[in-house]
N, C-alpha and C positions, 0 to 999 in steps of 0.2 A: 844491476838495476835494469828494469825494463826501459826501453827507449821512450815510451809515452805512458803517462799515468794520469788518469782522470781523478780529480779530487772531489770531495763532497759538495763543494760549492758550485760544481758544474764547470769550473775552469779546467783547462787542459794544460798539462805540464810536459814540455818536450825537453828531455835531457840529451837527446842525440844518441847515436849508436856508438858507444865507446866503452872500453873497459877502464873504469876510473882508477883501479888499483895501479895501472901503469903510470899514473901521474904522481906517484910518490917515489922517492929515490932513497937509496941506502944512506946517503950522507945527511939526510934531514934537511938539506938545503932546498929552497924552491927551484923548480926548473926555470930556465931562462926563456924558453920558447912558449908561445901562446897557441892554443888555450890551456896547455898542460899546467902552466904556472897558475892560472886561475882556479883550476880544479884542486890543486894543492892547497890554495888558501880557502877554498870552500870547505875542504875537509878540516882544516884548522879551525875555521869559524864554527863548523858543526860541533866540534868537541867542546868549544866554549858554550854554545847554545845548550847542549845537553847537560853540561855541568851546572849552568845557571838555572836551568829548568828543574833539576833535582833540588837545588838550593831553595827555589821558590815554591816547589811542589806543584808546578804546572808548566805547560809548554810556553815558550817565549813567543810573543806575537809581533807582527810587523804590519805597518800601514804605509801604503804609498799613495800620496795625493798628487794627481797629475793636473798641471795647468797647460793650456795651449793646444797645439795642433795634433794631427794624426801621427806625426813623427814622434812627438813626445809620448803619445799613448803607446806606440810600438816600443819605444825605449823602456817605458814602465813595465811592459810585459817581460822584457829581457831582465830587468832588475828584479822583478817578482820571481822569475825562474831561478836566479842566483840565490835569493833569500830562501826559496823553497828547498833548493839543494842543500843549503846550510842548516835546515831544520826549523826555520821559522814558520809559524802559522799566520797566514795573512788575514787581517780583519779590516773593516771599513773605518772603524773608530780610530781617532788619533790618540786615544788613551791606550797606547801600545808600548811595548818595550823598545821598539825601534820605529821611528817615524822618518819617512823620506819625502821631501818635497821635490818633485820634478818640475822645474819652473819654466815660465815663458817670459820673454821680455819684449815682445813685439810692441806692446803699449805700456805706458807709464803706470796705468792703474793695475796692471798685473803685478808689478813690483810691489806696489803699496799693499795689495792683498796678501802677499807672502809675509811682509813685515808684520802685518796685523795678526796673522795666524801664529807667527813665531812668538809674539807677546803672550798669547794664550798658552802656548806650549811650555813656556818658562815656568808657569805656576805648577803645571803637572810634573815637570822634571824635578822641582824642588822637593816634592813628596816621593819621588821615585828616582833616586840618584843613580841607579844602574841604567836608566833609560839612555838611549842614544838618539841624537837628531842629526840628520844629514840633509844637505841641499845639493841639488845638481841641476843640470839643464842650462838653457840659454842665458838666464839671468846671471849665472855664476861666471860667464865669460866676460862680464864687464868688470874691469879692475876696481872701479869706484864702489861697486856693490860689495865685492869681496872685502875691501877695506872697511866699509861700514859695518859689515857683519862681524869682522874680527874685533872691531872696537866696541860696538854697541850690543852685540848678541854673542857674548863670549861663552854662553852655555851651549852653543851649537858645536857638534863634535867633528863633522866632516863636511868639507866643501869640495866638490869636483864639478867638471863641466860637461860638455856635450861629446867630447872626443874620447873619453876614457871611462864610459859607463861600465865597460866590461870588467873594470878593476874594483868593483864594489866590495867583494869579499876581501881582497887584499887591503883595501883602505880601512875596512872595519877591523881587521886583525891588527893593523898598525895602530889604530886608535885605542884598542884594548890594551896593547902593550906599552904605548907611549903615554897614555893618560893626559893627552894634550890635544888641542884642535889640529886636525889634519887638513891641510889645504893642498890639493893636487889639481891645478888648472893648466891645461895644455892650450897654447895659442892656436895650434893647427896640427894636423897629422895627415899622413897618407896611409895610415894603418887601418885595416879592416880585419877584425878578429871574428872568425867563423866558429861554429860548432859549440856555442854556449847554450845553456838551458834557457827556456823562456816559458812563461805561464800565460797561455792565451785566455782572454776574457770570455770568448765564446768557443765552444768545441767545433762549430761548423763554419766559422769564418775567421779570417785573420788578416792583419796588415803584414806586409813584408817589405823591408827596405831594399831597393834596387840600387840606390846611390845615396851619397851623403854630400852635404855642403852645397854651395851655390857660387857661380862665377858671374852673375848678372849685375850685381851692385846697383840695383834701383836706388835712386837718390834718397828715398824716404825709408829704406829698409835696413834694419840692423842685422838681419839673418846671416849674410855672408861673413860678418865680423864675428858672430858667435857660433856659427856652424862650420866655418872654415871653407876652404876651396873645394870645388867639385871633385868627387872621386866615385867611380862606379865599381860595383861588385862584379866579380867574374860571373859570366852567364851560367857556367856549370854549377857554381855554388848556389845561385838563385834557383835554378831548376831542381837541384837536389833537395833544397829546403822545401820547395812547394810540393815535390813528389812525396816527401815524408808527411807533410801536412795532409795531402789528399788521401794517402793511405790510412791516416788517422781520422778521417771523416770530414775534413775541411772541404766544403763545396764552393766557397767564394773566397777569393783573395783580393786585397787592395794593394796594388803596387805603389810604393811611396818614394817620393823624392821631391826636393824643392823645385826641380824642373825636369820631369821624367822625359820630356822630349829631347833633352840633350844627353840621355843615357848613352854610355859606351864610348864617348869621345876620349876618355882618359885611359882606356884599356890598351894594353900592348897590341892586341888585335882588335881594332875598333868594330863595334857592332851597333846597328841602329836600334832604337826603341821598338820600331815596327817589327824588326827581325826577331827581337827577344819575345815579343807578343806571339809571333807565329810558333815559336818553340814552346811557350807556356800553354798555348791552345792544345797541344798534343798530349798533355798530361791527363791520363785516365782518372776519372772520378771527379775532376774539377769541372764545375758547371758554370761558374760566373767569374769574370775578371773585371775588376775596376782599377782605376789608377788616378792619381793626382800628385802634384798639380802640373798643369800644362802651361807653358809660356807660349803666347801666340807667335812670337818671332821664330820659334823652332818647330812649329807643328807642320809636318811634311805631308805632301800628297800621298806618300807611301803609307803613313799612319792612317790617313782617311780611308784609303783602299782596304787596309787590313780591318779597320773597324766595320766598314760596310759589308765585308764578306764573312765576318765572324758570327758564329752562333753563340759564342761564349762571352765575348766582350760586351759589357753592358751598354745600353743605349743612353749613356749619360756622359757628358763631357763638361768638366769645370774649366772655363776659359777666362781667366781674369782680364777685365778691361782696364780697371783703375781710373781711367778718364777717357772721355770721348773727344777731348780737344787735342789735336795734333801738337799744338804749341806746348800744352801742359805735359803730354806724353814725352816730348823731347826733354823737358826739364826733369821729368821722372827717370830719364834714361831707360825708357822701355823699348826703344829701338823698333817701333812700328808706328804707322800713322793711323788715323781714324779710317781712312779709305782702305788701307791694307787689312785692318781688322774686319771691316764689313765684307770685304772680298773673301777673306778666310771663312767667315761664317757662311757665306753663300756656297762655297766649295764643300764645307762640312755637311750642310743640309742636302746638297745634291748627292753626295756620296753615301750619307747615312740618313736615309729618310726617317722621320719621327724621332730624331735625336732630341734628348733633353739637354738644354744648355743652361748652365748656371755660371755665375760670375762673382767677382769682387770689384767694388767701386769705392774709391776714396773721394770724399767731399771736403773742400777747404784746403787743398794743397796750396803752399805758398804761391802767391801771385795769381791764383785762380780768379778770373773775372766772371761777371754774370754771363757774358758771351761764351766763355769756356764751359761754364756749368750747363748752359743750354745745349752745347754740343754733346755733352754726356747724356742729357735727357733725349736728344735726337737718336743716339745710338740705342738707348734702352727701348725706345718706341719702334725702331726698325728691327732690332734683333728679337725682341719679345721673349725675354728669358723666362724659364720655368721658375727660377728664384734667383735672388741676388743678395749677397752679403754686403751691406753698405756700412761704411765706416767714416766717422769724422777723422780727419787727419790728426795724427798724434805725433808730436815732435819727439824724436829720439836722439838724444845727445850722441854725437859721434858720427851721425849721417850728414851728407852734404845738404840735405833739405833743411836741417835744423838751423843752419847758418844763413839760409836764404832770406833776403829782404822781403817785404810785403807779406808778412804772415797775415792770413785772413782773420779778421775779427771773429771771435767765437760766436757772437750773435748772428752774424751773416752766415757763417758756415752751418749753424744749427737750422736756420730758416731754409737754406738750400737742402740740407739733409732731410728735413721733414717733407719737402716737396718731392724729392727723389723717392723717398720711402713710400709715399702715397702712390706714386706712379708705378713703382715696381710691384707693389702688392695688388693693385687693380689688374695689371697685366698678368701677374702670376695666377690669380684666380681664374681668369679666362683661359689661359694656356693649359693649366693643370686639368681643367674640366674636359679636355678633348677626348679622354679615354672613358668617360662615363658611359655605362651600358655595355662596355666590351668585356671580354674575358681575357685576363692577363695572368701571367705567372708571378707568384709572390713567394719570396723566401721568408718564412715565418721566423721571427727572431726572438720574441719574448712574450710573456703574459702582459697584457695591457696594464699600465700603471694605475689608471683610474677605474677600470672595470675588469674584475677578474674573470668574467665570463667571455672576455674578448682576448684575442691575441693580436700582436702587431708585427707587420712585416714590411717589405719593400719590393716595389717593382724593379725591373731592370733599369728604369728611368730614375730610380732613387726616390720615387714618391712613396710616402708612408701610407699604409693601408691597415685599417682595423677591421676585424672580422670575428664572428663567433668561433670559439675553439678552446682547446686545452693544451697542456704542456706536451702532450704526445705529438703535437704538430711542430714543435720548435725544431728548427734545423732542416725542415723539409721544404721543398719547392712545390707548391700546389697551384692549381688553376682556380682563379677567383673571379666572380662576376662583380665588376665595380658598379655598385647600385647607386651611390650618391657621392658627389664631390662636395666636400665641405671647405672649399677654398684652397687649403694647402695639403689636404689629405683626403683619402677616400674611406667610405664605409663599403664593405663588400660581403659576399656570400660565397662559401666554397662551392665549387661545381662538382 
């Protein structure tokens, strides 16, 4: 099999550079080492898929529905690659032979959304008994969620978590053979399995995990409990994966981690994130490098220097604030003060002129007073973010913040949220407009969803641009004159 195959949907499928026949052995038993073991099960699953397809008189289809962050989106590309290797055709509709929900659990409403969708799927499965349903991701790392699904949603076939997504084919084969629900949840792991297939959403850009898990334990956040402790991939594995992508036409990569600034601390030979970026910059064919998310406490002067001197690293930094109150930041276990955050912003802007700064802010954290909230508003006015993701505090069972006294009344939190959102949007309109009338480079990503005569792309600053064009421009970086700022996006003309 070729190492890279483009399919009709425009997605790209990477199977890696391997001889798959070497992953079968004479005993008929699965290999014990990875990834050989998984290719053995992918071959087993493919045999089932082909047999079932002949029985139904059509190819078997699969649908992956992704909830949550960029890490989940990247996981879904890996899951899609495994399903492709096993012979499934991927479709968007959930009326498929195999449906997989890759779940998020950062907020309670994300869980409720999944339960609602499962109720709908149950009716479809009753009419299609061969159908399989699987759930994975962060939500599955919560024991009470798993117990609820086992009791109330017994038609679900497979449950697995965030640590063992590489086992999808093995779990599906186990389900086919056992004819009973398969539950395979790992509490934590230090295992990183390389060289598995993945199916990229875009042929010209891709996310890439450089690390997994988180050691920060912010008091409001469930992520360290469901994603596990921090572990970094070896730099050689990261560089080789990006080199393969660049050779296959990828011009932009997004380096992913819960806190990329702490990359390399768990390696046998430690390496800083800035040093990794210097190596990635050397890769031929790669034109843009993005990354997220950055924790302010770990953002180094070395990283600022690398960003300022680079022609490839995008002029955009997502730097979560969460609160402008030093007192609240301490309760959040963020490990920086308001003054330290503002000083960091000054150093970033001095080292990387014209940087686009975006952030996350939580309103209504337990014990937040009006004075605390005004400290947040003060930071927003001083930093003047290009955009901010603003959230009402969401209590997550199992986190320290959930048990804190003085939970802020919903009405009070909502009133503060509305004031913050108004301020953020007014500043964002003014800040975004600073490039109007200039010529900037835009990576064209897709046909505009509202007007087929337009294409949509992004600046290095991550700002969206709409301009006249057609599908031949997709994946190219072109010079565009930004003719009009419409608040949060631009209209432009190709130069």
